C-alpha positions as CSV (number, residue, x, y, z in Angstrom):
1,M,36.6,-8.2,-2.5
2,S,35.4,-5.0,-0.9
3,S,34.4,-4.3,3.0
4,L,30.6,-4.6,2.6
5,N,28.5,-4.0,5.7
6,F,27.3,-7.6,5.6
7,T,26.1,-7.2,9.1
8,L,23.3,-4.6,8.1
9,L,22.4,-6.8,4.6
10,K,22.2,-10.2,6.6
11,E,19.5,-7.8,8.8
12,I,17.6,-6.5,6.3
13,C,17.6,-9.9,4.0
14,E,16.4,-11.6,7.1
15,T,13.8,-9.3,8.1
16,P,10.3,-10.6,7.0
17,G,7.7,-8.5,5.1
18,I,5.5,-10.1,1.8
19,S,3.8,-7.3,-0.2
20,S,1.6,-5.1,1.9
21,R,3.1,-6.6,5.4
22,E,6.3,-4.5,5.1
23,E,5.9,-3.5,8.7
24,L,9.0,-4.8,10.3
25,M,11.0,-3.6,7.1
26,R,9.6,0.2,7.3
27,Q,11.0,-0.2,10.9
28,L,14.9,-0.9,9.8
29,V,14.2,1.5,7.0
30,V,13.2,4.0,9.0
31,R,16.3,3.6,11.7
32,E,18.7,3.5,9.1
33,L,17.1,6.2,7.2
34,K,16.9,9.0,9.9
35,P,20.3,9.8,10.6
36,L,21.3,10.1,6.7
37,T,18.3,12.1,5.6
38,D,16.6,15.9,6.6
39,S,13.6,14.1,6.9
40,V,11.6,10.7,6.8
41,E,7.7,10.6,6.0
42,S,5.4,7.5,5.3
43,D,2.5,7.3,3.3
44,A,-1.0,5.4,2.5
45,M,0.7,2.8,0.7
46,G,3.5,2.1,3.5
47,N,6.5,3.7,1.5
48,I,9.2,5.2,3.8
49,I,10.7,8.2,2.1
50,G,13.7,9.6,3.6
51,I,14.6,13.6,1.8
52,R,17.8,14.8,1.8
53,K,17.6,18.2,0.6
54,G,19.8,19.7,-1.8
55,N,20.0,23.1,-3.9
56,E,16.3,24.5,-4.1
57,N,16.2,24.5,-7.2
58,G,17.8,21.7,-7.7
59,P,16.4,18.7,-9.4
60,K,14.2,16.0,-7.2
61,I,15.8,12.4,-7.8
62,M,13.6,9.7,-6.8
63,I,15.5,6.5,-5.8
64,A,12.8,3.7,-5.4
65,A,14.1,0.3,-3.6
66,H,11.2,-2.2,-3.0
67,M,11.2,-3.6,0.6
68,D,8.5,-6.5,-0.5
69,E,9.7,-10.0,-0.5
70,I,7.7,-12.8,-2.6
71,G,5.8,-15.2,-0.4
72,F,2.7,-16.3,1.0
73,M,-0.7,-15.9,2.8
74,V,-2.5,-18.8,4.3
75,K,-5.8,-19.1,2.6
76,F,-7.0,-21.9,4.2
77,V,-6.0,-24.0,7.6
78,D,-7.9,-27.6,7.6
79,D,-8.8,-30.0,10.7
80,K,-5.3,-31.9,10.6
81,G,-3.7,-28.5,11.0
82,F,-2.2,-27.9,7.3
83,L,-2.1,-25.0,5.6
84,R,-2.8,-24.4,2.0
85,L,-0.9,-21.0,0.4
86,N,-2.1,-18.6,-1.6
87,P,1.2,-17.5,-3.4
88,I,2.2,-13.5,-3.1
89,G,4.6,-12.5,-6.1
90,G,6.1,-15.1,-8.5
91,W,7.2,-18.7,-7.4
92,D,8.4,-21.4,-9.6
93,P,6.9,-24.7,-7.9
94,R,10.2,-26.5,-8.9
95,V,11.8,-24.8,-6.2
96,M,9.7,-24.9,-3.3
97,V,9.7,-28.8,-2.4
98,A,11.1,-29.6,0.8
99,Q,11.6,-25.8,2.1
100,R,11.0,-25.2,5.8
101,V,8.8,-21.8,5.9
102,L,7.8,-19.3,8.8
103,V,4.8,-19.1,9.8
104,H,4.0,-15.6,11.3
105,G,0.8,-16.0,13.3
106,F,-2.1,-12.9,13.8
107,K,-1.0,-13.8,17.3
108,G,2.6,-12.5,17.1
109,T,3.7,-15.9,17.3
110,T,6.2,-17.2,14.4
111,L,5.9,-20.9,13.9
112,R,8.5,-23.1,12.1
113,G,6.5,-25.6,9.4
114,T,7.9,-27.7,6.4
115,L,6.6,-26.9,2.6
116,M,5.2,-29.7,1.2
117,P,3.7,-31.1,-1.9
118,A,0.0,-32.8,-1.8
119,T,1.7,-36.7,-3.6
120,K,3.1,-39.6,-2.6
121,P,6.5,-40.7,-0.9
122,I,8.9,-41.4,-3.8
123,H,8.6,-45.2,-2.9
124,L,5.2,-45.4,-3.8
125,L,5.0,-43.3,-6.9
126,T,4.8,-45.1,-10.5
127,A,8.0,-43.6,-13.1
128,E,5.0,-41.5,-15.3
129,D,3.8,-40.2,-12.0
130,A,7.3,-39.3,-10.6
131,G,8.2,-37.4,-13.6
132,K,5.3,-34.6,-13.4
133,P,6.0,-31.6,-11.8
134,P,5.0,-30.4,-8.9
135,K,2.3,-27.8,-9.1
136,L,1.8,-24.6,-6.9
137,E,-1.5,-25.2,-5.9
138,E,-0.7,-28.4,-4.0
139,M,1.7,-27.4,-2.1
140,F,1.0,-27.2,1.7
141,V,2.6,-26.1,5.5
142,D,2.9,-29.1,8.1
143,L,3.3,-27.3,11.3
144,G,3.3,-30.6,13.3
145,L,0.5,-29.2,15.8
146,S,-3.2,-30.6,15.6
147,G,-5.8,-28.6,13.7
148,E,-7.1,-27.6,17.5
149,K,-3.7,-25.8,17.7
150,A,-2.8,-25.1,14.5
151,K,-6.2,-22.7,14.4
152,E,-5.4,-21.4,18.0
153,F,-1.9,-19.5,16.2
154,V,-3.0,-19.8,12.4
155,E,-5.6,-17.7,10.4
156,I,-6.5,-16.8,7.3
157,G,-4.1,-14.0,5.5
158,D,-1.2,-14.7,7.8
159,M,2.1,-14.1,6.3
160,V,4.5,-16.9,5.3
161,T,8.2,-16.5,4.5
162,M,10.4,-18.8,4.0
163,D,13.1,-20.3,6.5
164,R,16.6,-19.1,5.4
165,T,19.4,-16.7,6.1
166,A,21.8,-14.8,4.4
167,E,25.2,-16.0,4.1
168,L,28.4,-15.0,2.6
169,V,29.8,-18.1,0.0
170,G,32.7,-17.5,-1.5
171,D,33.2,-13.5,-3.2
172,T,29.3,-13.7,-3.2
173,V,26.4,-13.2,-0.9
174,V,23.6,-16.1,-0.9
175,S,20.2,-15.1,0.1
176,K,15.9,-15.8,0.2
177,T,15.4,-12.3,-0.3
178,L,18.6,-10.5,-2.4
179,D,15.7,-9.6,-4.8
180,N,15.3,-7.1,-3.7
181,R,16.9,-6.7,0.0
182,V,20.2,-5.5,-1.6
183,G,18.8,-2.7,-3.4
184,V,17.1,-1.4,-0.4
185,F,20.7,-1.9,1.0
186,I,22.6,-0.1,-1.4
187,M,20.0,2.7,-1.0
188,I,21.3,3.2,2.3
189,E,24.9,2.9,2.0
190,V,25.0,5.2,-0.7
191,L,23.7,7.8,1.3
192,K,26.0,7.0,4.1
193,K,28.9,7.5,0.9
194,L,27.1,11.0,0.4
195,R,27.1,12.0,4.0
196,G,28.8,15.6,4.3
197,L,28.9,16.1,0.3
198,K,27.4,18.7,-1.0
199,I,24.8,17.6,-3.4
200,D,22.1,20.3,-5.9
201,S,20.1,17.7,-6.5
202,N,17.3,17.1,-3.8
203,I,17.0,13.4,-3.0
204,Y,14.3,11.0,-2.5
205,A,15.0,7.8,-1.3
206,V,12.2,5.9,-1.4
207,A,11.7,2.1,0.1
208,T,9.0,0.7,-1.6
209,T,5.7,-1.5,-1.2
210,Q,3.8,-3.9,-3.2
211,E,6.7,-4.2,-6.4
212,E,6.2,-7.8,-6.2
213,V,2.1,-7.9,-7.3
214,G,2.4,-4.7,-9.4
215,L,5.0,-1.7,-8.7
216,R,2.3,-0.1,-6.5
217,G,3.9,2.0,-4.1
218,A,5.9,2.9,-6.6
219,K,3.2,4.2,-8.7
220,T,1.8,6.4,-5.8
221,A,4.7,7.3,-4.6
222,A,6.0,9.1,-7.6
223,Y,2.6,10.6,-7.6
224,S,3.6,12.5,-4.9
225,I,6.7,13.4,-5.1
226,Q,6.5,14.0,-8.8
227,P,10.3,13.6,-9.2
228,D,12.5,15.1,-12.3
229,V,14.1,11.9,-12.5
230,G,13.4,8.6,-11.3
231,I,15.6,5.6,-10.5
232,A,15.2,2.3,-9.6
233,L,17.1,-0.6,-7.7
234,D,16.7,-3.8,-8.2
235,I,18.0,-6.8,-9.0
236,T,18.0,-8.6,-12.6
237,L,18.8,-11.8,-13.9
238,A,22.7,-13.4,-13.9
239,N,22.1,-17.0,-16.2
240,D,25.7,-17.1,-16.6
241,F,25.0,-20.8,-15.4
242,P,25.0,-24.7,-16.8
243,G,22.1,-24.3,-18.6
244,P,21.5,-21.2,-20.5
245,S,22.9,-20.6,-23.6
246,D,25.5,-17.2,-23.7
247,H,22.9,-14.9,-25.5
248,E,20.3,-15.6,-22.5
249,Q,22.7,-14.6,-19.6
250,I,21.7,-11.2,-19.7
251,T,24.3,-10.5,-17.0
252,R,27.3,-12.2,-15.6
253,L,28.4,-11.9,-11.7
254,G,31.7,-10.4,-10.9
255,Y,31.5,-7.9,-14.2
256,G,30.6,-4.9,-12.6
257,T,27.2,-3.2,-11.7
258,A,24.2,-3.1,-14.7
259,I,22.9,-0.7,-16.1
260,K,19.3,-0.9,-17.8
261,I,18.5,-0.7,-21.4
262,S,14.6,-2.2,-21.3
263,D,12.8,-4.7,-19.5
264,S,9.1,-5.2,-20.0
265,S,7.9,-2.2,-17.3
266,L,10.1,0.4,-19.2
267,I,12.3,1.5,-22.4
268,C,14.6,3.3,-19.9
269,H,15.6,7.2,-20.6
270,P,18.5,7.1,-23.0
271,K,20.2,10.1,-21.8
272,L,20.1,8.5,-18.4
273,V,21.3,5.6,-20.1
274,R,24.2,7.6,-21.8
275,H,24.7,9.4,-18.4
276,F,25.1,7.0,-16.2
277,R,27.9,5.0,-18.4
278,D,29.5,8.0,-18.8
279,V,30.0,8.5,-14.9
280,A,30.9,4.9,-14.8
281,E,33.7,5.3,-17.3
282,S,35.0,8.8,-16.3
283,T,35.3,7.0,-12.9
284,G,36.5,3.3,-13.8
285,I,33.5,1.7,-12.3
286,K,32.8,-1.6,-13.8
287,Y,29.7,-2.1,-15.6
288,Q,27.6,-4.3,-18.2
289,L,24.6,-3.5,-20.3
290,E,21.5,-5.2,-19.8
291,I,18.2,-6.1,-21.9
292,L,15.8,-8.4,-19.8
293,T,13.1,-10.0,-21.8
294,R,11.3,-10.6,-18.8
295,G,10.3,-8.8,-15.6
296,G,9.8,-5.2,-14.2
297,T,10.9,-2.8,-11.8
298,D,9.7,0.6,-9.9
299,A,11.3,2.7,-13.0
300,G,8.2,1.4,-15.2
301,G,5.8,2.5,-12.3
302,I,7.7,6.0,-12.0
303,Q,8.1,6.8,-15.9
304,L,4.2,6.5,-16.2
305,S,3.6,8.8,-13.5
306,R,1.5,12.3,-14.0
307,S,3.3,13.6,-17.4
308,G,6.0,11.1,-17.6
309,V,9.3,11.2,-15.6
310,P,12.2,10.4,-17.2
311,S,13.1,6.7,-15.6
312,F,16.2,4.3,-15.3
313,T,17.2,1.1,-13.4
314,L,20.3,0.3,-12.2
315,S,20.6,-3.3,-11.7
316,I,22.4,-5.6,-9.7
317,P,23.2,-9.2,-11.4
318,T,21.8,-12.1,-9.5
319,R,22.0,-16.0,-10.1
320,Y,18.9,-17.9,-9.1
321,V,15.9,-15.4,-8.7
322,H,13.1,-16.2,-7.4
323,T,14.4,-18.9,-5.0
324,V,16.1,-19.4,-1.7
325,N,19.4,-19.0,-3.3
326,E,19.8,-15.9,-4.8
327,M,23.4,-15.4,-5.7
328,A,24.9,-11.9,-5.8
329,H,28.9,-10.9,-6.8
330,I,30.1,-8.2,-3.0
331,D,32.6,-6.6,-5.8
332,D,29.4,-5.7,-8.4
333,I,27.2,-4.6,-4.7
334,Q,29.8,-2.3,-4.4
335,A,30.0,-1.6,-7.8
336,T,26.3,-0.1,-7.8
337,I,26.8,1.8,-4.8
338,D,29.9,3.7,-6.3
339,L,28.0,4.1,-9.4
340,L,25.0,5.4,-8.3
341,A,27.2,7.6,-5.7
342,A,29.0,9.3,-8.2
343,Y,26.1,9.7,-10.5
344,L,24.4,12.0,-8.1
345,Q,27.1,14.2,-7.3
346,E,26.4,15.6,-10.9
347,A,23.1,14.4,-11.6
348,H,21.8,18.2,-11.8
349,T,24.6,19.0,-14.5
350,R,22.6,17.3,-17.8
351,P,18.7,17.9,-19.0
352,Y,16.8,15.1,-20.0
353,G,13.3,16.1,-21.2
354,Y,12.8,16.6,-24.5
355,S,11.9,20.1,-24.9
356,Q,14.8,21.3,-26.4
357,D,14.1,19.2,-29.6
358,V,11.3,21.7,-30.1
């Protein structure tokens, strides 16, 4: 097992920040990027951009790791103190039942609550009703407060996040927000690994916002940066558990970082895929190839910026995605750090455009 900086990863995973409400994550990222880059900037979308200067004529490499998590906003507080929710990001109601949440009130108070479906207890349900799956619109939060007290601390638009910690479990990390706090962690650790090394490329390390609701931060950041290459860091499905068939696994835990071929948002640039494979093979870093039939990453937003950007995603295999028990193997996380760091040291050595074809 590698010597992963779990203390930092745990802090990143447990810092709340749904799409559009990433302010606490921004503070953390700025703190970590300042010692590792020549400058740190922010933009109107809330993206944090750390710039590590290389050769003046070197390519601009944009690394995007989204810092938002899926969660909820309060959309109604009833007179009994129960909260109704608007989902932010893709939730499966089957994994939401009987969870605990944190309600981040407008006055700065964080309240703990229970997330429950609006249904009768199992003791009172017929066999037919008991077999019906929960519905997202039925979910509510019980703060254990009267309506008057709840409204004193909570209003419409307040952020709600899941109340779960990041923990080491066997050879893995389990947390509610590996999607995509592990990508932010990897981006930071890569910059640490490159500290003191001469890099010809100009690296733009971007902690992006609002990925879970449409790759929004990455699109605007790429428009501003005008990168020569775009690389997203994100999780991907590891369906190597009971249920899915072998051909539905996508990736497997412990088999290395995942070099993406395609997902719903992009077909990765073939020359970038080849370059990452060559670097992995020459350095002995374990990797697996990935085609994700549903789901996208920031690379899809970067690729379509301006006149187009050669783009690619390096993925971290993860089980139980968009649940409170997302699980990634420590060795796969380390392999992702090692491969991206090795690639960035030679990113300037190959052209990725197609001008040479005409």
